[in-house]
C-alpha positions in Angstrom: -11.8 9.4 -8.7 -10.0 10.4 -11.9 -7.0 8.4 -13.2 -3.9 9.6 -11.5 -2.0 12.1 -13.6 0.9 12.6 -11.1 3.9 10.4 -12.0 7.5 11.3 -11.5 10.6 10.6 -13.6 11.2 7.3 -11.8 7.7 5.9 -12.4 6.4 6.5 -8.9 2.8 7.5 -8.6 2.1 10.4 -6.3 -1.3 10.1 -4.7 -0.6 11.3 -1.1 -0.3 15.0 -0.1 0.6 16.5 3.2 -0.7 20.0 3.6 0.7 22.2 6.3 -1.9 24.6 7.7 0.4 26.5 10.0 4.0 26.9 11.1 2.9 27.7 14.6 2.7 25.3 17.5 1.9 25.5 21.2 4.8 23.1 21.9 8.5 23.6 21.2 9.7 20.0 20.7 13.5 19.8 20.8 13.7 17.9 17.5 11.3 20.1 15.6 12.1 23.7 16.3 14.3 26.1 18.2 13.1 27.4 21.6 12.8 30.9 20.2 11.1 30.8 16.8 10.3 33.5 14.3 7.0 32.6 12.6 5.8 33.6 9.2 3.9 36.9 8.8 0.3 36.5 8.0 0.5 37.7 4.4 3.0 34.9 3.6 0.7 32.2 4.9 -1.9 30.6 2.6 -5.5 31.3 3.5 -7.7 28.4 4.4 -9.5 29.0 1.1 -6.2 28.7 -0.8 -5.3 25.5 1.1 -8.7 24.1 0.1 -8.1 25.1 -3.5 -4.7 23.3 -3.5 -6.3 20.2 -2.0 -9.2 20.2 -4.5 -6.8 20.4 -7.4 -4.6 17.6 -6.1 -7.7 15.5 -5.7 -8.7 16.3 -9.3 -5.2 15.0 -10.3 -5.8 11.7 -8.5 -4.8 12.3 -4.9 -6.4 9.7 -2.7 -4.9 10.6 0.7 -4.5 14.0 2.4 -2.9 14.7 5.8 -3.2 18.0 7.5 0.0 18.9 9.4 1.8 21.9 10.9 3.2 23.1 13.3 0.2 22.1 15.2 -2.8 22.2 12.9 -5.4 22.7 15.7 -4.0 26.1 16.7 -5.0 27.4 13.2 -8.2 29.6 13.6 -11.2 28.1 11.9 -9.4 24.8 11.1 -12.7 23.0 11.3 -14.0 24.9 8.3 -11.1 23.5 6.2 -11.7 20.0 7.5 -15.4 20.2 6.6 -14.5 21.4 3.1 -11.8 18.7 2.4 -14.1 16.1 4.0 -16.4 16.5 1.0 -13.8 15.6 -1.6 -14.3 11.9 -1.4 -10.8 10.9 -0.2 -9.9 7.3 0.5 -8.0 8.6 3.6 -8.2 12.0 5.3 -5.9 12.3 8.3 -4.2 14.8 10.7 -1.0 14.8 12.6 -1.4 16.6 16.0 0.4 16.9 19.3 -3.0 16.1 21.0 -3.1 19.2 23.2 -6.4 20.4 21.8 -8.1 17.1 21.3 -10.2 17.2 24.5 -12.4 19.8 22.8 -11.6 19.2 19.1 -11.7 15.4 18.7 -15.5 15.0 18.3 -15.9 18.1 16.0 -13.0 16.8 13.8 -14.7 13.4 13.4 -18.0 14.9 12.6 -16.4 17.3 10.1 -15.1 14.3 8.1 -11.6 13.5 9.5 -10.9 9.7 9.2 -7.7 9.2 11.2 -5.4 10.9 13.7 -1.6 10.6 14.4 -0.9 11.9 17.8 2.7 12.7 18.9 3.7 11.2 22.3 7.4 11.0 23.1 7.3 10.2 26.8 4.9 8.9 29.5 6.9 10.7 32.2 5.5 14.1 32.9 8.9 15.7 33.5 10.6 14.1 30.5 7.6 15.1 28.4 8.0 18.7 29.5 11.7 18.6 28.8 11.2 17.3 25.2 8.3 19.5 24.3 9.5 22.5 26.4 6.0 23.7 26.9 3.7 20.7 26.7 1.7 19.1 29.5 1.5 15.3 29.4 -2.0 15.1 31.0 -3.5 17.2 28.2 -2.2 14.8 25.6 -3.3 11.7 27.4 -6.7 13.2 27.9 -6.7 14.1 24.2 -6.0 10.5 23.2 -8.9 9.3 25.3 -11.1 12.0 23.8 -10.2 10.8 20.3 -11.1 7.2 21.2 -14.4 8.3 22.8 -15.2 10.4 19.7 -15.2 7.2 17.6 -11.9 7.5 15.8 -10.8 4.0 14.9 -7.7 5.0 13.1 -5.5 6.4 15.9 -1.7 6.1 15.9 0.9 7.3 18.4 4.1 8.8 16.9 7.2 8.6 19.0 10.6 10.2 18.0 13.1 8.0 19.7 16.3 9.7 21.1 19.1 7.9 23.0 19.5 9.0 26.5 16.1 10.9 26.3 13.3 8.4 25.9 14.7 5.2 24.5 14.3 3.4 27.8 10.5 4.0 27.6 10.0 1.9 24.5 8.5 -1.1 26.3 6.2 1.2 28.4 5.1 3.0 25.2 4.3 -0.4 23.6 2.2 -1.4 26.6 0.4 1.9 26.5 -0.5 1.5 22.9 -1.7 -2.1 23.5 -3.8 -0.9 26.4 -5.4 1.9 24.5 -5.8 -0.3 21.4 -4.1 2.1 19.1 -1.1 1.7 16.7 2.3 3.2 17.4 5.2 4.2 15.2 8.8 4.8 16.3 10.6 7.4 14.2 14.3 8.1 13.7 15.0 11.8 14.3 15.4 13.7 11.0 18.2 16.2 10.5 16.0 19.2 9.7 16.9 22.6 11.1 19.9 23.7 13.1 19.5 22.8 16.8 21.9 23.3 19.8 19.8 21.5 22.4 21.3 18.0 21.7 23.6 16.2 19.4 21.6 14.4 16.8 24.4 12.0 15.9 24.7 10.8 19.4 20.9 10.8 20.0 20.1 8.7 16.9 18.4 5.5 17.8 17.8 3.3 14.8 14.7 1.4 14.0 16.7 -1.9 14.3 17.8 -0.9 17.8 14.1 -0.2 18.7 13.0 -3.5 17.2 15.6 -5.3 19.3 14.3 -3.7 22.5 10.7 -4.6 21.7 11.6 -8.2 20.7 12.7 -8.8 24.3 9.1 -8.5 25.3 7.0 -9.3 22.2 7.5 -11.3 19.0 7.1 -9.0 16.0 5.6 -10.4 12.7 5.8 -8.2 9.6 2.3 -7.0 8.6 1.1 -7.8 5.2 -0.9 -4.7 4.5 0.5 -1.6 2.9 0.1 1.5 5.1 0.3 3.9 2.1 3.0 5.8 4.0 6.6 5.5 5.0 6.1 3.3 8.0 6.9 -0.4 7.9 4.4 -2.2 10.2 4.7 -5.3 12.4 2.1 -7.1 14.5 2.1 -8.9 17.8 0.1 -12.2 18.0 -1.8 -11.3 21.1 -2.8 -7.7 20.2 -4.5 -5.7 17.4 -1.9 -2.9 17.9 0.5 -2.5 15.0 4.0 -1.3 15.6 5.5 0.9 12.8 9.0 2.0 12.1 9.9 5.1 10.1 13.5 4.9 9.2 14.8 7.9 7.1 18.4 7.0 8.1 18.7 3.3 8.4 16.2 2.1 5.8 15.0 4.9 3.6 11.6 4.6 2.0 12.4 6.5 -1.2 11.9 3.8 -3.8 8.2 3.6 -2.9 7.7 7.3 -2.1 4.2 8.4 -3.1 4.2 11.7 -1.2 4.6 15.4 -1.7 4.2 18.2 0.8 2.8 21.7 0.6 4.1 24.1 3.2 1.8 26.8 4.8 3.6 29.4 2.6 2.6 27.5 -0.5 5.9 25.7 -1.3 5.3 22.4 -3.0 8.1 20.2 -1.6 8.9 17.2 -3.7 11.0 15.5 -1.1 11.3 15.7 2.7 15.1 15.6 2.5 15.8 17.9 -0.4 15.0 21.5 -1.2 13.4 20.8 -4.6 10.3 23.0 -4.5 7.8 25.0 -6.5 6.0 28.2 -5.4 2.3 27.5 -5.6 1.4 30.6 -3.7 2.6 32.8 -6.6 0.5 30.7 -9.0 -2.6 30.8 -6.7 -2.5 34.5 -6.2 -1.6 35.2 -9.8 -4.5 33.2 -11.1 -7.4 33.7 -8.7 -10.2 32.7 -11.1 -9.1 29.6 -12.9 -7.1 26.5 -11.9 -5.5 25.6 -15.2 -2.2 27.1 -14.4 -2.2 25.6 -10.9 -2.8 22.1 -12.2 -0.2 22.6 -14.9 2.4 23.7 -12.3 1.6 20.7 -10.1 1.9 18.2 -12.9 5.2 19.8 -14.2 6.6 19.8 -10.7 6.7 16.0 -10.6 9.8 16.1 -12.8 11.6 17.8 -9.9 11.0 15.0 -7.5 14.4 13.5 -6.8 15.1 9.8 -6.7 16.0 9.8 -3.0 17.2 11.8 0.0 20.7 11.5 1.5 20.3 11.9 5.2 23.5 11.2 7.2 23.5 9.7 10.6 26.3 11.8 12.1 24.1 14.6 13.2 24.9 17.0 10.3 22.1 19.1 9.1 21.2 18.5 5.4 18.2 20.8 5.4 18.1 24.2 7.2 14.3 24.4 7.5 12.8 23.1 10.7 10.2 20.4 10.7 7.4 22.9 11.7 8.2 24.7 8.4 8.3 21.5 6.4 4.9 20.1 7.5 5.2 17.0 9.7 
């Protein structure tokens, strides 16, 4: 692996890239997108070859970790071909965030193609609540998908739960027990103010990581984990389980000082911060320089100067960023 060349103005090394492969999804989760969405026309979306080219150049610039995101990455046609390609790049960590709906058929092919880890979204263990949160999802498909991932041999499986007061916060103990039973990790995420929604009031729904920890501590002692996840989650352990419990706290305890991440949207925007609009158009560079990568690498390196020191999410429900999470890349 070459020496990392991506360092921002604040001395942070960027070695983790989240690549969105689609803005489309078979769910319509209430915190992620509107019920009626307009998706990008095909010509605005990066081809799989272009996404692989972006990934390869980031690796050449020292990237050690790539996560494929969406939308739902497994609804992208021929996604396995991209996984196979990136799987040859020698990454320390190659992961995917998925809603789990397609894993009954895709888990084993993903592992064989070179995927290391999976983050699987699961916001409720109650079928009706799950349907209300996802609008279109079926809980049994996701539960079967989690089992399929375990049976396929994935050792790095994590459940992601966005906690919302009055929606699923009372299920926190049950979700912890589910993770312990399945021998997987679980992270609880504060809802992020991305995209205008009318379905619920984000300010009223916000359940902070500290509130979640207090609920868990009624059932289990939490001991801070010593290892670094390489991502935004702060992990804790329980003495009687291998399951780690993570907290992602963009509101109550932002993770900006150690941020090592950038995102590339499916339309080729290099986002330097989840909570800001600082971005660079990589699609224009890709399509304007189809033969050589010198300009692409130069653009990526120079973009690091645009990475802001921090985001400024508020907790009152106001939207700071108009793009939805499916457009951002989860």
